[in-house]
C-alpha positions as CSV (number, residue, x, y, z in Angstrom):
1,X,2.3,-25.9,-12.9
2,X,0.9,-26.8,-9.1
3,X,3.0,-24.9,-6.8
4,X,2.5,-21.6,-9.3
5,X,-1.4,-23.2,-8.7
6,X,-1.0,-23.1,-5.2
7,X,0.4,-19.8,-4.7
8,X,-1.7,-18.0,-6.6
9,X,-4.8,-19.5,-4.9
10,X,-2.9,-18.2,-1.8
11,X,-2.2,-15.0,-2.6
12,X,-6.0,-14.7,-4.2
13,X,-6.9,-15.8,-0.7
14,X,-4.6,-12.3,0.5
15,X,-6.1,-10.6,-1.1
16,X,-10.1,-11.1,-1.1
17,X,-9.2,-10.6,2.7
18,X,-7.2,-7.8,2.3
19,X,-10.0,-5.9,0.7
20,X,-12.5,-6.7,3.7
21,X,-10.2,-5.3,6.3
22,X,-9.4,-2.2,4.3
23,X,-13.4,-2.0,3.7
24,X,-13.8,-2.7,7.4
25,X,-11.0,0.3,8.2
26,X,-13.2,2.8,6.0
27,X,-16.3,2.3,7.4
28,X,-14.9,2.6,11.3
29,X,-13.1,6.0,10.1
30,X,-16.2,6.9,8.9
31,X,-18.9,6.0,11.8
32,X,-16.0,5.2,14.5
33,X,-13.8,7.3,15.3
34,X,-13.3,10.2,17.8
35,X,-14.3,13.5,17.0
36,X,-11.3,15.0,17.7
37,X,-9.1,12.8,15.6
38,X,-12.4,12.9,12.9
39,X,-10.4,15.2,10.6
40,X,-7.5,12.7,10.4
41,X,-10.0,10.2,9.1
42,X,-9.0,11.3,5.3
43,X,-5.8,10.2,6.0
44,X,-6.8,6.7,6.9
45,X,-9.7,6.0,4.5
46,X,-7.0,7.5,1.9
47,X,-4.4,4.9,2.8
48,X,-7.2,2.3,3.1
49,X,-8.7,3.1,-0.2
50,X,-5.6,3.0,-2.3
51,X,-4.4,-0.6,-0.1
52,X,-7.7,-2.1,-0.7
53,X,-7.5,-1.1,-4.4
54,X,-4.3,-2.3,-4.4
55,X,-4.7,-6.0,-3.3
56,X,-8.5,-5.8,-5.5
57,X,-6.1,-5.6,-8.6
58,X,-3.6,-7.7,-7.8
59,X,-6.1,-10.4,-7.4
60,X,-7.3,-9.2,-10.9
61,X,-4.2,-9.5,-12.8
62,X,-2.2,-12.2,-10.8
63,X,0.9,-11.5,-12.8
64,X,4.2,-12.0,-12.6
65,X,7.1,-10.4,-13.4
66,X,10.4,-11.1,-16.2
67,X,12.6,-8.3,-15.7
68,X,15.7,-9.3,-17.8
69,X,18.4,-7.2,-19.4
70,X,16.7,-4.0,-20.3
71,X,12.7,-5.7,-21.1
72,X,10.5,-6.4,-18.7
73,X,7.2,-8.6,-19.2
74,X,4.3,-9.7,-17.4
75,X,2.4,-12.6,-17.9
76,X,-1.1,-12.0,-16.4
77,X,-3.0,-14.7,-15.1
78,X,-6.0,-13.3,-13.4
79,X,-9.7,-12.3,-14.7
80,X,-7.8,-9.5,-16.8
81,X,-6.4,-12.3,-19.6
82,X,-10.3,-12.2,-20.5
83,X,-10.5,-9.2,-21.9
84,X,-7.1,-8.8,-23.1
85,X,-3.1,-7.8,-22.6
86,X,-3.8,-4.3,-22.8
87,X,-6.1,-4.2,-20.2
88,X,-4.1,-6.4,-18.0
89,X,-1.3,-3.4,-18.9
90,X,-3.2,-1.0,-17.8
91,X,-5.0,-2.7,-14.5
92,X,-0.6,-3.7,-14.0
93,X,0.1,0.0,-14.1
94,X,-2.8,1.3,-11.6
95,X,-1.8,-1.1,-9.1
96,X,1.7,-0.1,-9.3
97,X,0.5,3.5,-8.6
98,X,-1.8,2.4,-6.2
99,X,1.6,1.1,-4.4
100,X,3.3,4.3,-4.5
101,X,0.8,6.3,-3.9
102,X,0.5,4.6,-0.1
103,X,3.9,5.3,0.5
104,X,3.7,8.7,-0.4
105,X,0.1,8.8,2.1
106,X,2.2,7.3,4.7
107,X,4.8,9.5,5.2
108,X,1.7,12.3,4.6
109,X,0.6,10.6,8.0
110,X,3.9,11.3,9.6
111,X,3.8,15.0,8.5
112,X,0.5,15.7,9.6
113,X,0.8,14.0,13.4
114,X,3.3,16.0,13.4
115,X,2.0,19.3,12.5
116,X,-0.9,19.0,15.0
117,X,1.7,18.7,17.7
118,X,3.0,21.9,17.1
119,X,0.1,24.1,15.3
120,X,-4.0,24.1,15.3
121,X,-5.3,21.1,13.2
122,X,-6.2,21.9,9.8
123,X,-9.5,21.9,7.9
124,X,-10.6,19.2,6.0
125,X,-10.4,21.1,2.6
126,X,-6.9,21.9,3.2
127,X,-6.1,18.7,4.0
128,X,-7.4,17.0,0.8
129,X,-5.9,20.0,-1.0
130,X,-2.1,18.8,0.5
131,X,-3.6,15.0,-0.6
132,X,-4.4,15.9,-4.1
133,X,-0.5,17.8,-4.7
134,X,0.9,14.2,-2.8
135,X,-0.9,12.3,-5.4
136,X,0.1,13.9,-8.4
137,X,3.7,12.0,-8.1
138,X,2.0,8.3,-8.8
139,X,-0.4,10.1,-11.3
140,X,2.1,11.0,-13.1
141,X,3.8,7.7,-13.4
142,X,0.5,5.8,-14.4
143,X,0.4,8.4,-16.9
144,X,3.6,8.0,-18.3
145,X,4.3,4.6,-18.0
146,X,1.2,3.8,-19.9
147,X,2.9,5.2,-23.1
148,X,5.9,2.0,-21.9
149,X,3.9,-0.1,-23.6
150,X,5.4,-2.5,-26.6
151,X,4.0,-5.2,-28.1
152,X,3.5,-9.3,-27.1
153,X,5.5,-9.9,-29.8
154,X,8.7,-7.5,-29.3
155,X,8.0,-8.9,-25.2
156,X,8.6,-12.2,-26.4
157,X,11.7,-12.5,-28.8
158,X,13.6,-9.9,-26.3
159,X,12.8,-12.5,-23.0
160,X,13.5,-16.0,-24.9
161,X,16.9,-15.6,-24.8
162,X,16.9,-15.0,-21.8
163,X,14.5,-17.4,-20.9
164,X,16.0,-20.2,-23.2
165,X,12.9,-23.0,-21.4
166,X,10.0,-21.0,-21.1
167,X,7.5,-21.3,-23.4
168,X,4.7,-17.8,-23.3
169,X,2.7,-19.9,-26.2
170,X,-1.2,-19.1,-25.1
171,X,-0.1,-16.8,-22.8
172,X,-1.7,-13.6,-21.9
173,X,1.9,-11.7,-22.6
174,X,2.1,-7.8,-21.8
175,X,5.7,-5.4,-20.6
176,X,8.0,-2.8,-21.6
177,X,10.4,-3.5,-24.7
178,X,13.2,-0.9,-22.7
179,X,13.0,0.3,-19.0
180,X,15.3,2.6,-19.9
181,X,13.0,4.6,-22.2
182,X,11.5,8.3,-19.8
183,X,7.9,6.7,-19.9
184,X,9.4,3.4,-18.2
185,X,12.6,4.8,-16.0
186,X,9.9,7.1,-13.8
187,X,8.0,4.2,-12.6
188,X,11.2,2.3,-11.5
189,X,12.6,4.8,-10.0
190,X,9.4,5.7,-7.8
191,X,9.2,1.9,-7.1
192,X,13.0,1.4,-6.6
193,X,14.8,4.4,-5.4
194,X,12.2,7.2,-4.2
195,X,11.9,4.3,-1.3
196,X,15.0,5.8,0.5
197,X,14.0,9.2,1.1
198,X,10.5,8.8,1.6
199,X,11.3,5.9,4.8
200,X,14.3,7.7,5.5
201,X,11.3,10.4,6.5
202,X,9.0,8.6,7.8
203,X,11.3,7.5,10.7
204,X,12.6,11.1,10.9
205,X,9.4,12.7,11.8
206,X,8.6,9.3,13.8
207,X,11.5,10.7,16.0
208,X,10.5,13.9,15.6
209,X,7.2,13.2,17.2
210,X,8.7,10.8,20.3
211,X,10.5,13.9,21.4
212,X,7.6,16.8,20.9
213,X,5.0,14.3,22.9
214,X,8.0,13.1,25.7
215,X,8.7,16.7,25.9
216,X,7.0,18.1,29.5
217,X,6.6,22.0,28.2
218,X,4.0,20.8,25.3
219,X,-0.1,22.1,26.1
220,X,-2.5,18.7,25.4
221,X,-4.8,16.8,27.4
222,X,-4.0,13.6,29.0
223,X,-6.6,12.0,26.8
224,X,-5.6,13.6,23.1
225,X,-1.7,12.9,24.3
226,X,-2.6,9.1,24.7
227,X,-4.8,9.9,21.6
228,X,-1.7,10.8,19.8
229,X,0.3,8.5,21.2
230,X,-2.3,5.3,20.0
231,X,-2.0,6.6,16.4
232,X,1.6,7.2,16.8
233,X,2.0,3.3,17.1
234,X,-0.3,2.1,14.5
235,X,1.7,4.2,12.3
236,X,5.1,3.3,13.5
237,X,4.3,-0.6,12.9
238,X,2.8,0.8,9.3
239,X,5.8,2.0,9.1
240,X,7.8,-1.5,9.6
241,X,5.7,-3.0,7.0
242,X,7.5,-1.3,3.5
243,X,10.8,-3.6,5.2
244,X,8.7,-6.0,3.1
245,X,8.9,-3.6,0.1
246,X,12.5,-4.0,0.0
247,X,12.9,-7.2,-0.5
248,X,10.6,-7.2,-3.3
249,X,13.2,-4.5,-4.8
250,X,15.9,-6.3,-3.7
251,X,14.4,-9.8,-6.0
252,X,13.8,-6.7,-9.1
253,X,16.7,-6.0,-9.0
254,X,18.8,-8.9,-8.9
255,X,16.5,-10.4,-11.5
256,X,16.5,-7.1,-13.9
257,X,20.5,-7.6,-13.4
258,X,21.0,-11.3,-14.4
259,X,22.2,-11.8,-10.8
260,X,19.8,-14.4,-9.4
261,X,16.3,-15.5,-11.6
262,X,13.9,-17.8,-10.2
263,X,10.1,-18.8,-10.9
264,X,8.9,-17.7,-7.5
265,X,11.0,-14.2,-7.5
266,X,9.0,-13.9,-10.7
267,X,5.5,-14.4,-9.2
268,X,6.1,-12.7,-5.6
269,X,7.4,-9.1,-7.5
270,X,4.3,-7.5,-8.0
271,X,1.7,-10.4,-6.1
272,X,3.8,-10.2,-3.0
273,X,3.2,-7.0,-2.3
274,X,-0.3,-7.7,-1.7
275,X,0.8,-8.3,2.0
276,X,1.1,-4.9,2.9
277,X,-2.2,-4.1,2.3
278,X,-3.1,-7.3,4.1
279,X,-1.1,-6.2,7.1
280,X,-1.8,-2.5,7.2
281,X,-5.0,-2.3,8.3
282,X,-4.2,-5.0,12.0
283,X,-2.2,-1.8,12.9
284,X,-5.4,0.4,13.6
285,X,-7.3,-2.6,14.6
286,X,-4.3,-3.3,17.2
287,X,-3.4,-0.2,18.4
288,X,-6.2,2.5,18.7
289,X,-8.5,2.1,21.2
290,X,-11.7,2.9,19.9
291,X,-11.6,0.4,16.9
292,X,-9.8,-2.5,18.7
293,X,-12.9,-2.1,21.1
294,X,-15.5,-2.6,18.5
295,X,-13.6,-5.3,16.9
296,X,-13.6,-7.3,20.0
297,X,-17.3,-6.6,20.5
298,X,-18.1,-7.4,17.1
299,X,-16.0,-10.8,17.7
300,X,-16.7,-11.7,21.1
301,X,-20.9,-10.9,20.3
302,X,-21.3,-8.7,23.8
303,X,-21.2,-4.7,25.1
304,X,-18.3,-4.7,27.4
305,X,-20.0,-3.8,30.9
306,X,-18.8,-0.5,31.8
307,X,-19.6,3.3,32.7
308,X,-21.7,4.5,29.9
309,X,-19.3,7.2,29.9
310,X,-17.4,4.4,28.3
311,X,-19.1,1.8,26.7
312,X,-20.9,3.7,23.9
313,X,-20.9,3.2,20.3
314,X,-21.6,6.3,18.7
315,X,-19.6,8.5,16.9
316,X,-16.9,11.0,18.5
317,X,-18.0,8.6,22.1
318,X,-14.8,6.4,23.0
319,X,-12.5,6.8,25.4
320,X,-8.6,6.8,24.8
């Protein structure tokens, strides 16, 4: 029991830090972003808010996921269990849909950067419309998976033969009795199979952006080009984070098909994904100069003594 307790304490700390870091990023995006990328802050806020929600829900449910046969069981250790198993299942469903939306949002961020290298920057309203359509796949997942919920007694009955030593008495159990149903299958495909085209698209767009920035005929100022390069660097490292996601997918497949199963796998399957929202804000803090300067000023508690043009801290005044 002690290893499990220590694990959830560690994950809980990561959750809280992820919430704080993403909240700081949202503040920076709202009030400390250069005017030339002000429209792009819509995507920064969207991704940071999504990650913030994922971290909060992960802290709220602290769920152990047990996939066996054609059944998935969830044992909730977080605050949600004070309300009931149905609320824990809903919270898990919300968290999963935020995770999927985060993946699609990352694709949209790369697509946006490539688009504005070739065409004029779109209006914020247009970007919000595109963002709405980007959200639809994860919203559909949220709606469908809620109908896949099964009775806890049925979940325990189906899991017990695979885990005869497990004692489910007194635990907050929820889950899906048969993952082959349309309601459950859509979510599983979104969180496993769809990761391949999503991350392939990210790599494709990244290469297109790099080639475009290196193209000498591109008609943009040095400062603007530098800004694009910084944002691309941030996005590139952000794109590497989902490799953690692939580890969780592999663990899930091994568990679901009975190839290999451990308590650590079951704990890490969903909760381990919080590492992505935790590390994600650092990509903007480290590689985007305006945000990096603010953080240095906050940490060192002193103002960079440079000429006025490079030391202002108002919105839109940051040099590149």
